[in-house]
LUMZA-364068 format. One record per atom (N, C-alpha, C): x, y, z. Coordinates in steps of 0.2 Angstrom, whole numbers, padded with zeros to 4 digits, always signed. Each point is the difference from the previous one (the first is absolute). Example, Ala and Ser with C-alpha at 12.3 -4.5 7.8 and 13.67 -1.06 7.14 Angstrom:
LUMZA-364068
+0066-0028+0039
-0004+0006+0000
+0004+0006+0000
-0002+0005-0004
+0004+0006+0001
-0004+0005+0003
END
This chain:
LUMZA-364068
-0779+0118-0995
+0004+0000-0007
-0005-0001-0006
-0005-0005+0000
-0004+0000-0005
-0004+0006-0002
-0003+0003+0006
-0004+0005-0001
+0004+0006-0003
+0006+0001+0002
+0004+0006-0002
+0001-0002-0008
+0002-0006-0001
+0001-0002-0007
-0006+0002-0005
-0006-0002+0003
-0006+0002-0005
-0001+0007+0000
+0001+0004+0005
+0000+0007-0001
+0005+0003-0004
+0006-0002+0000
+0005+0002-0005
-0002-0002-0007
-0003-0006-0001
-0002-0002-0007
-0005+0004-0003
-0005+0002+0005
-0005+0005-0003
+0003+0007-0002
+0004+0002+0004
+0003+0007-0001
+0004+0000-0007
+0004-0006-0001
+0004+0000-0005
-0004-0002-0007
-0005-0004+0001
-0004-0001-0006
-0004+0006-0002
-0002+0004+0005
-0003+0007-0002
+0005+0004-0004
+0006+0000+0003
+0005+0004-0004
+0002-0002-0007
+0000-0007+0000
+0001-0003-0007
-0005+0001-0005
-0007+0001+0003
-0005+0001-0005
-0002+0008-0001
+0004+0004+0003
-0001+0007+0000
+0001+0004-0006
+0004-0003-0005
+0002+0003-0006
-0006-0001-0005
-0006+0003+0001
-0005-0001-0004
-0002-0007-0002
+0001-0004+0005
-0002-0007+0000
+0003-0004-0007
+0006+0003-0002
+0003-0003-0006
+0002-0007+0001
-0003-0004-0004
+0002-0008+0000
+0006-0001-0004
+0005-0001+0003
+0006-0002-0004
+0005-0005+0004
+0006-0001-0002
+0004-0005+0003
+0002+0002+0007
+0000+0006+0002
+0002+0002+0006
-0006+0001+0006
-0006-0001-0002
-0005+0000+0004
+0001-0006+0006
-0001+0003+0006
+0001-0005+0006
+0007-0002+0001
+0005+0003-0003
+0007-0001+0002
+0003+0005+0004
+0004-0001+0004
+0004+0004+0004
+0007-0002+0001
+0005+0005+0001
+0007-0002+0001
+0001+0000+0008
+0002-0005+0003
+0001-0001+0007
+0007+0002+0001
+0001+0005+0005
+0007+0002+0001
+0002-0001+0007
+0006-0003+0001
+0002-0002+0007
+0004+0006+0002
-0002+0003+0006
+0004+0006+0003
+0004-0003+0006
+0006+0000+0000
+0004-0003+0005
+0001+0005+0006
+0000+0006-0001
+0000+0005+0005
-0006+0000+0005
-0006+0000-0003
-0006+0001+0004
-0003-0007+0001
+0003-0005-0003
-0002-0007+0001
-0008-0001-0002
-0001+0003-0006
-0007+0000-0003
+0000-0003-0007
-0006-0001-0003
-0001-0001-0007
-0004+0006-0002
+0002+0003-0006
-0004+0005-0003
-0003-0003-0006
-0006+0002-0003
-0003-0002-0006
-0001+0005-0005
+0002+0000-0006
-0001+0005-0005
-0004-0003-0005
-0006+0004-0001
-0004-0003-0006
+0003+0001-0006
+0000-0006-0004
+0003+0001-0007
-0004+0003-0005
-0006+0002+0002
-0005+0004-0004
+0000+0007+0001
-0001+0002+0007
-0001+0007+0001
+0006+0003+0003
+0006-0004+0002
+0006+0002+0003
-0001+0004+0007
-0005-0003+0003
-0001+0002+0007
+0001-0005+0005
+0000+0001+0006
+0002-0005+0006
-0007+0000+0004
-0001-0007+0002
-0005-0001+0005
+0004+0000+0007
-0004-0003+0005
+0003+0000+0007
+0006-0005-0001
+0005+0001+0004
+0006-0004+0001
-0001-0006+0005
+0004-0005-0001
-0001-0006+0005
+0006+0000+0004
-0001+0000+0007
+0005-0001+0005
+0003-0007+0000
+0007+0000-0001
+0003-0007+0000
+0002-0002+0008
-0001+0005+0004
+0002-0002+0007
-0006-0003+0004
+0001-0004+0005
+0006-0003+0002
+0001-0006-0005
+0007-0002-0001
+0006+0002+0004
+0003+0006-0003
+0005+0002+0003
+0005+0005-0003
+0005-0004-0004
+0002+0003-0005
+0006-0003-0004
+0002+0005-0005
+0003-0002-0005
+0002+0004-0006
-0002-0003-0006
-0007+0000-0002
-0002-0003-0006
+0002+0004-0006
+0003-0004-0005
+0003+0004-0006
-0002-0004-0006
-0004-0005+0000
-0002-0004-0006
-0007-0002+0001
-0003-0003-0006
-0006-0003+0001
-0002-0004-0007
-0005-0004+0000
-0002-0003-0006
-0008+0000+0001
-0003+0000-0006
-0007+0000-0001
-0003-0004-0005
-0006-0003+0002
-0004-0004-0005
-0007+0001+0001
-0003+0003-0005
-0007+0002+0000
-0001+0005+0006
-0004-0001+0005
-0001+0005+0005
+0004-0002+0006
+0005-0004+0000
+0004-0002+0005
+0007+0004+0000
+0002+0002+0006
+0007+0003+0000
+0004-0003+0006
+0006-0003-0001
+0004-0003+0005
+0006+0005+0001
+0002+0001+0006
+0005+0005+0002
+0005-0003+0005
+0006-0002-0002
+0004-0003+0005
+0002+0006+0005
+0001-0001+0007
+0000+0005+0005
+0008+0000+0002
+0004-0002-0003
+0007+0001+0001
+0002-0002+0007
+0003+0004+0004
+0002-0002+0007
-0005-0003+0005
-0007+0001-0002
-0005-0002+0004
-0001-0008-0002
+0004-0003-0004
-0001-0007-0002
-0007-0003-0001
-0003+0004-0004
-0007-0002-0001
-0002+0002-0007
-0006-0002-0002
-0003+0002-0007
-0007+0003+0001
-0001+0006-0002
-0007+0003+0000
-0004-0001-0006
-0006-0003+0001
-0005-0001-0005
-0005+0005+0000
-0001+0003-0006
-0006+0005+0000
-0004-0002-0006
-0007+0000+0001
-0004-0002-0006
-0006+0004+0000
-0002+0002-0006
-0006+0004-0001
-0007-0004+0001
+0000-0004+0005
-0006-0004+0001
-0001-0006-0004
+0006-0002-0004
-0001-0005-0005
+0003-0007+0002
+0004+0001+0006
+0003-0006+0002
+0000+0000+0008
-0002-0005+0003
+0000-0001+0007
+0006-0003+0003
+0003+0002+0005
+0006-0003+0003
+0003+0005+0005
+0005-0002+0004
+0003+0004+0005
+0003+0006-0003
+0000+0006+0004
+0003+0006-0003
+0007+0000+0001
+0003-0004+0005
+0007-0001+0001
+0002-0007+0001
+0005-0002-0003
+0003-0006+0000
+0007+0000+0003
+0002-0004+0005
+0006+0000+0003
+0005-0004-0005
+0006+0002+0000
+0006-0003-0004
+0005-0002+0005
+0005-0004-0002
+0005-0002+0005
+0004+0006+0003
+0002-0001+0007
+0004+0005+0003
+0006+0002-0003
+0001+0007-0001
+0006+0002-0003
-0001+0000-0008
-0006-0001-0002
-0001-0001-0007
+0003+0006-0004
-0002+0006+0002
+0001+0007-0003
-0004+0000-0006
-0006-0003+0000
-0004-0001-0006
+0000+0006-0005
+0002-0002-0007
+0000+0005-0005
-0004-0002-0006
+0003-0002-0005
-0004-0001-0006
-0005-0005+0000
-0006+0000-0003
-0005-0005+0000
-0003+0000-0007
-0002-0007-0002
-0003-0001-0006
-0006-0005+0001
-0006+0002-0003
-0006-0004+0001
+0000-0005-0006
-0001-0006+0003
+0000-0006-0005
-0006-0001-0003
-0006+0000+0004
-0006-0002-0003
-0005+0003+0005
-0006-0003+0000
-0006+0003+0004
+0000-0002+0007
+0006-0003+0003
+0001-0001+0007
+0007+0000+0002
+0005-0001-0004
+0007+0000+0002
+0004+0006-0002
+0005+0001+0004
+0005+0005-0002
+0007-0002+0003
+0005+0003-0003
+0007-0001+0003
+0003+0006+0002
+0003+0000+0006
+0003+0006+0003
+0008-0001+0001
+0004+0005-0001
+0007-0001+0001
+0002+0002+0007
+0004-0004+0003
+0003+0001+0007
+0008+0002-0001
+0001+0006-0001
+0007+0002-0002
+0005-0002+0006
-0002+0001+0006
+0004-0002+0006
+0001-0007+0001
-0004-0004-0003
+0001-0008+0001
+0002-0004-0006
+0001+0004-0006
+0002-0003-0006
-0005-0005-0002
-0007+0002+0000
-0005-0005-0001
-0006+0003-0003
-0005-0004-0002
-0006+0003-0002
-0006-0004+0004
-0005+0003+0001
-0006-0004+0003
-0006+0000-0004
-0003-0006-0001
-0006+0000-0004
-0006+0001+0005
-0005+0005-0002
-0005+0002+0005
-0007-0002-0003
-0004-0002+0004
-0007-0001-0003
-0004+0006+0003
-0001+0006-0004
-0003+0006+0003
-0007-0001+0001
-0003-0005-0001
-0007-0001+0002
-0001-0003+0007
+0005-0004+0001
-0001-0003+0007
+0005+0002+0005
+0006+0004-0003
+0005+0002+0005
+0005-0005+0001
+0000-0006-0003
+0004-0006+0001
+0007+0002-0004
+0005-0003+0003
+0007+0001-0004
+0003-0007+0000
+0004-0001-0005
+0004-0006-0001
+0007+0001+0003
+0004-0005+0001
+0007+0001+0003
+0003+0004-0005
+0005+0004+0002
+0004+0004-0005
+0004-0005-0005
+0001+0003-0006
+0004-0003-0005
+0006+0004-0001
+0006-0003+0001
+0007+0003+0000
+0001+0002-0008
+0002+0007+0000
+0002+0002-0007
+0007+0003+0001
+0001+0006-0003
+0007+0003+0000
+0001+0005+0005
+0005+0004-0001
+0002+0005+0006
-0004+0006-0001
-0004+0002+0005
-0004+0006+0001
-0005+0001-0006
-0005-0005+0000
-0005+0001-0006
-0004+0006+0002
-0002+0004-0006
-0003+0006+0001
-0007+0000-0004
+0000-0004-0005
-0006+0000-0004
-0002-0007-0003
-0006-0001-0002
-0002-0006-0003
-0005+0001-0006
+0001-0004-0005
-0004+0001-0006
-0002-0007-0002
-0006-0001-0002
-0003-0007-0003
-0001+0001-0007
+0003-0005-0004
-0001-0001-0007
-0003-0007-0001
-0007+0000-0001
-0003-0006+0000
+0000-0003+0007
+0002-0007+0000
+0001-0003+0006
+0007+0001+0003
+0004+0004-0003
+0007+0000+0002
+0001+0006+0005
+0003-0001+0005
+0002+0006+0005
+0007+0002-0001
+0001+0007-0001
+0007+0003-0001
+0001+0004+0006
+0005-0001+0004
+0002+0004+0006
+0006+0004-0002
-0001+0007+0001
+0006+0004-0001
+0004+0001+0007
+0006-0003-0001
+0005+0000+0006
+0005+0006-0001
-0001+0005+0004
+0004+0006-0001
+0007-0001+0002
+0002-0005+0004
+0006-0001+0003
+0003+0006+0003
-0004+0004+0003
+0002+0006+0003
-0003+0001+0007
+0002-0004+0005
-0002+0001+0007
+0001+0006+0002
-0005+0004+0003
+0001+0006+0003
+0000+0005-0005
-0001-0001-0007
+0000+0004-0005
+0007+0001-0004
+0005-0003+0003
+0006+0000-0004
+0002-0006-0004
+0001+0000-0006
+0001-0006-0004
+0006-0003+0002
+0000-0007+0001
+0005-0004+0002
+0003-0004-0006
-0003+0001-0006
+0002-0003-0006
-0005+0000-0005
+0000-0003-0006
-0005+0000-0005
-0007-0003+0003
-0005+0002-0002
-0007-0002+0001
-0002-0006-0004
-0005-0004+0002
-0002-0006-0004
-0007-0001+0001
-0003-0004-0004
-0007-0002+0001
+0000-0007+0002
-0005-0002+0004
-0002-0007+0002
-0007-0002-0003
+0000-0005-0003
-0006-0002-0004
-0002-0007+0002
-0007-0001+0001
-0002-0007+0001
-0008+0000-0002
-0002-0006+0000
-0007-0001-0002
-0005+0002+0007
-0005+0003-0001
-0004+0002+0005
-0003-0005+0004
-0002-0006-0004
-0005-0004+0003
+0003-0007+0000
+0006-0001+0001
+0003-0007+0000
+0007+0000+0003
+0002-0006+0002
+0007+0000+0003
+0005-0001-0006
+0003+0005-0002
+0005+0000-0006
+0007+0003+0002
+0004-0001-0004
+0007+0002+0001
+0000+0008-0002
+0003+0004+0005
+0001+0007-0002
+0005+0001-0005
-0001+0006-0004
+0005+0002-0005
+0003+0007+0003
+0006+0001-0001
+0003+0006+0002
+0002+0003-0007
-0002+0007+0000
+0001+0004-0007
+0005+0005+0002
+0006+0000-0002
+0005+0006+0002
-0002+0006-0004
+0001+0006+0003
-0002+0006-0003
+0007+0004-0001
+0000+0004-0005
+0006+0004-0002
+0000+0007+0004
-0001+0000+0006
+0000+0006+0004
-0001-0001+0007
+0000+0006+0004
-0001-0001+0007
-0006+0004+0002
-0002-0002+0006
-0006+0004+0004
-0006+0000-0004
-0002-0006-0002
-0007-0001-0003
-0005+0002+0005
-0005+0004-0002
-0005+0002+0004
-0007-0002-0002
-0002-0001-0006
-0006-0002-0002
+0000-0003-0007
-0006-0002-0002
-0001-0004-0007
-0007+0002-0003
+0000+0000-0006
-0007+0001-0004
+0000-0005-0005
-0006-0003-0001
-0001-0004-0006
-0003+0004-0006
+0004-0001-0005
-0002+0004-0006
-0006-0004-0004
-0003+0004-0004
-0005-0003-0005
+0003-0004-0005
+0007+0001-0001
+0004-0004-0005
+0002-0007+0003
-0002-0001+0007
+0002-0006+0003
+0007+0000+0004
+0003+0005+0000
+0007+0000+0003
-0001+0004+0007
+0004-0002+0005
+0001+0003+0006
+0005+0005+0000
-0002+0006+0002
+0005+0006+0001
+0001+0001+0007
+0007-0001+0002
+0002+0000+0007
+0004+0007+0000
-0002+0004+0005
+0004+0006+0001
+0006-0001+0005
+0006+0002-0002
+0006-0001+0004
+0002+0007+0002
-0001+0002+0006
+0001+0007+0002
+0008+0001+0001
+0004-0005+0001
+0007+0001+0001
+0002+0002+0007
+0006+0002+0001
+0002+0002+0006
-0002+0008+0001
-0002+0002+0006
-0002+0007+0002
+0006+0004-0002
-0001+0005-0004
+0005+0005-0002
+0004-0002-0005
-0001-0006-0003
+0005-0002-0006
-0003+0002-0007
-0007+0002+0000
-0003+0001-0006
+0001-0005-0005
-0001-0007+0002
+0001-0005-0004
-0006-0005-0001
-0006+0004+0000
-0006-0004-0001
-0001-0003-0007
-0003-0006+0000
-0001-0004-0007
-0006-0003+0000
-0002-0003-0005
-0006-0004-0001
+0002-0007-0003
-0002-0005+0004
+0001-0007-0003
-0006-0002-0003
+0000-0003-0006
-0005-0003-0004
+0000-0008+0001
-0005-0003+0003
+0001-0007+0001
-0006-0004-0004
+0002-0005-0003
-0005-0004-0004
-0003-0005+0005
-0006+0000+0002
-0003-0004+0005
-0001-0008-0002
+0000+0000-0007
-0001-0007-0002
+0007-0004+0000
+0005+0003-0003
+0007-0003+0001
+0003+0001+0006
-0002+0005+0004
+0002+0001+0007
+0008+0002-0001
+0001+0005-0004
+0007+0003-0001
-0001+0007-0001
+0005+0004+0002
+0001+0007-0002
+0001+0001-0007
-0004+0003-0004
+0000+0001-0007
+0005+0006-0002
-0001+0005+0005
+0004+0007-0002
+0001+0004+0006
+0005+0004+0000
+0000+0005+0006
+0001+0007-0004
-0004+0005+0003
+0000+0007-0003
+0003+0004+0005
+0005+0003-0001
+0004+0005+0004
-0003+0007-0001
+0002+0004+0005
-0001+0007-0001
-0007+0003+0003
-0002-0003+0006
-0006+0003+0004
+0002+0004+0006
+0007+0001+0001
+0002+0005+0004
-0001-0002+0008
-0001+0005+0004
+0000-0001+0007
-0006-0003+0003
+0000-0006+0002
-0005-0003+0004
-0007+0000-0003
-0001-0002-0006
-0006-0001-0004
-0005-0004+0005
-0007+0002-0001
-0005-0003+0004
-0004-0005-0004
-0006-0001+0002
-0004-0005-0003
-0002+0002-0007
-0002-0005-0005
-0001+0001-0007
-0007-0003-0001
-0003+0003-0005
-0006-0003-0003
+0000+0000-0008
-0003-0005-0002
+0000-0001-0008
-0006+0003-0003
+0002+0005-0004
-0005+0004-0003
-0002-0004-0007
-0007+0001-0002
-0002-0004-0006
+0003+0003-0006
+0004+0006+0000
+0003+0002-0006
+0007-0003-0001
+0002-0005+0005
+0006-0004-0001
+0006+0004+0004
-0002+0005+0003
+0005+0003+0005
+0000-0003+0007
+0005+0000+0003
+0001-0002+0007
+0001+0007+0003
-0005+0002+0005
+0001+0006+0003
+0003-0002+0007
+0005+0004+0002
+0004-0002+0006
+0000+0007+0005
-0003-0001+0006
+0000+0005+0005
+0007+0002+0002
+0001+0007+0001
+0007+0002+0002
-0001+0006+0005
+0003-0001+0006
-0001+0006+0005
+0004+0006-0003
+0005-0001-0004
+0004+0006-0002
-0002+0002-0007
-0003-0005-0004
-0001+0002-0007
-0007+0000-0002
-0005-0002+0004
-0007+0000-0002
-0002-0007-0003
-0001+0000-0006
-0002-0006-0004
+0006-0001-0005
+0003-0006+0000
+0005-0002-0005
-0004-0005-0005
+0003-0001-0006
-0003-0004-0005
+0005-0005-0003
-0003-0006-0001
+0004-0005-0003
-0004-0003-0006
+0002+0000-0006
-0003-0002-0006
+0001-0008+0000
-0006-0004+0002
+0001-0007+0001
+0001-0004-0007
-0001+0004-0006
+0001-0004-0006
+0008+0001-0002
+0003+0006+0001
+0007+0000-0001
+0004-0001+0006
-0003+0000+0006
+0004-0001+0006
+0005+0005+0001
-0002+0006-0001
+0004+0006+0001
-0004+0005+0004
+0004+0004+0004
-0002+0005+0004
-0002+0006-0005
-0006+0002+0001
-0002+0006-0005
-0001+0006+0004
-0002+0000+0007
+0001+0006+0004
+0004-0002+0006
+0006+0002+0000
+0005-0002+0006
+0001+0006+0004
+0005-0001+0005
+0002+0006+0004
+0001+0006-0004
-0003+0006+0003
+0000+0006-0003
-0005+0002-0005
-0004-0006-0002
-0005+0001-0005
-0007-0003+0002
+0000-0002+0007
-0006-0003+0003
-0006+0006+0000
-0006-0003+0000
-0006+0005+0000
-0001+0001+0008
+0000+0006+0002
-0001+0001+0007
-0007+0004+0000
-0005-0003+0002
-0007+0004+0000
+0001+0005+0006
-0002+0006-0002
+0001+0006+0004
+0007+0001+0004
+0005-0003-0004
+0006+0000+0003
+0002-0005+0006
-0005-0005+0001
+0001-0004+0005
+0003-0007-0001
+0004-0002+0004
+0002-0007+0000
-0006-0005+0001
+0001-0006-0002
-0005-0005+0000
+0002-0006+0004
-0004-0003+0004
+0001-0006+0004
-0003-0006-0003
-0005+0000-0004
-0003-0006-0002
-0005+0003-0006
-0003-0005-0004
-0004+0001-0005
-0006-0005-0001
-0005+0003-0003
-0006-0005-0001
-0003+0002-0007
-0004-0004-0003
-0003+0001-0006
-0007-0002+0000
-0004+0004-0004
-0007-0002+0000
-0002-0003-0007
-0006-0003-0002
-0001-0003-0006
+0001+0005-0006
+0000+0006+0001
+0001+0005-0006
+0007+0001-0001
+0004-0003+0004
+0008+0002-0001
+0002+0006+0004
-0004+0003+0004
+0002+0006+0003
+0004-0002+0006
+0005+0005+0002
+0005-0002+0005
-0002+0004+0006
+0001-0004+0006
-0001+0003+0007
+0007+0000+0003
+0003+0006+0001
+0007+0000+0002
+0000+0003+0008
+0002-0004+0004
+0000+0001+0007
+0006+0005+0002
-0001+0005+0003
+0005+0005+0002
+0000+0001+0008
+0004-0003+0003
+0000+0000+0008
+0003+0007+0003
+0004+0004-0004
+0003+0006+0002
+0005-0002+0006
+0000+0003+0005
+0005-0001+0006
-0003-0005+0005
-0006-0002-0001
-0004-0005+0004
-0001+0003+0007
-0001+0006+0000
-0002+0004+0007
-0007+0003-0001
-0003-0001-0006
-0007+0003-0001
-0003-0004-0005
-0007+0001-0001
-0003-0005-0005
+0004+0001-0007
+0000-0006-0003
+0003+0000-0007
-0006+0001-0005
+0002-0001-0006
-0005+0001-0006
+0001-0006-0005
-0005-0001-0004
+0000-0004-0006
-0001+0005-0006
+0005+0000-0004
-0001+0003-0006
-0003-0004-0006
-0006+0002-0002
-0003-0004-0006
+0002+0003-0006
+0003-0004-0005
+0002+0003-0006
-0002-0005-0006
+0000+0003-0006
-0003-0004-0005
+0006-0005-0002
-0002-0005-0005
+0005-0005-0002
+0006+0003-0003
+0006-0003+0001
+0006+0002-0003
-0001-0001-0008
+0004+0004-0004
+0005+0005+0002
-0002+0007+0003
-0006+0001-0001
-0003+0007+0001
+0001+0002+0008
-0002-0005+0004
-0001+0002+0007
-0003+0006+0002
-0006+0001-0003
-0003+0007+0001
-0004+0000+0007
+0001+0005+0004
-0002+0000+0006
-0008+0000+0000
-0003-0004+0004
-0007-0001+0001
-0003+0002+0006
+0003-0002+0006
-0002+0002+0006
+0006-0001+0005
-0001+0003+0006
+0005-0001+0006
-0005-0001+0006
+0001-0006+0003
-0004-0002+0005
+0004-0001+0007
-0002+0003+0005
+0003-0001+0007
-0002-0007+0003
+0005-0003+0002
-0001-0006+0004
+0003+0000+0007
+0003-0006+0003
+0002+0000+0006
+0008+0002+0000
+0003-0001+0006
+0007+0002+0001
+0004-0006-0003
+0005+0002-0004
+0005-0004-0003
-0003-0006-0004
-0004+0002-0006
-0002-0006-0004
+0005-0004-0003
+0000-0007+0000
+0005-0004-0002
-0002-0005-0005
-0006-0002-0001
-0002-0005-0004
-0007+0001-0002
-0002-0003-0006
-0007+0001-0003
-0002-0006-0004
-0006-0001-0001
-0003-0005-0004
-0007+0001-0002
-0002-0002-0005
-0007+0001-0003
-0005-0005+0004
-0006+0003+0002
-0004-0004+0004
-0007+0001-0002
-0005-0005+0000
-0007+0000-0003
-0004+0002+0006
-0004+0005+0000
-0005+0001+0005
-0007-0002-0002
-0004-0004+0004
-0007-0002-0002
-0004+0006-0001
-0003+0001-0006
-0005+0006-0001
-0006-0001+0004
-0003+0005+0002
-0006+0000+0004
-0005+0005-0003
-0006-0003-0002
-0005+0005-0002
+0001+0001-0008
END
């Protein structure tokens, strides 16, 4: 595992330096892409828009559809395999695979610090704290119904409870909140919609929770939560059919992935949809499953297609222009992405 990681780091570092050795904020940075169909990680250089060797996530087999990254570390929950895959570019030593509770259904993950992370167990209505350096886990902590994502704000853990076992909403979603590092009373934060799938922390300090709604109902919404008061501050309607994960862009736009609409936009200052259904940006006409950003504000839009052949990542300039820059082939069914630092060599 370590030798393969070092070889991959060399290849990607070379790709990152290939653009005339230009020294800028994208040097040594790659976008890690989880491919649920091929069970792999792809890596797209944020400087040259090329890929290095992919990383095989098997064994075990599962359905990885999310990840989190910190520096050169990538953590991938392995879904039905009830485990957490750890991938490092030689910067962190630790087990490559960490077992989670039986029937976890491991999905969302959030890295807390240089040794700890939290993983959502949707089938068990709980989260597990993991030491990814040692592989140790603490007893499960009960949260809400079908948790699917975790976000940390300071020392506070926010768990997104979809309340949608099996993917069908049973009622409104909510957040569970507690302090990461002590025994405290949990808060429950009601949300004004159904089918919560993900959350993003904005540079403005607010949590943006995507509510996908019920399948076929086209009732997607955005819940805006103040993590300090632990209250829902606003709900933005009009995101259409089953909106996907969101990223907060430095322009103040919240960009939301959509399989049917491409990229939707919400103006976080006015809290209004500025690119809604029928007006989404579809790179090369493709629907989008997830998004990532680099330090220059460029957008990496994952296009899985029909998930029967390799997907692509469309690299476009910052909004509102969305000027096409590159299209990069990745693995089958790309589902999530995050920015990762690769140690430079030479």
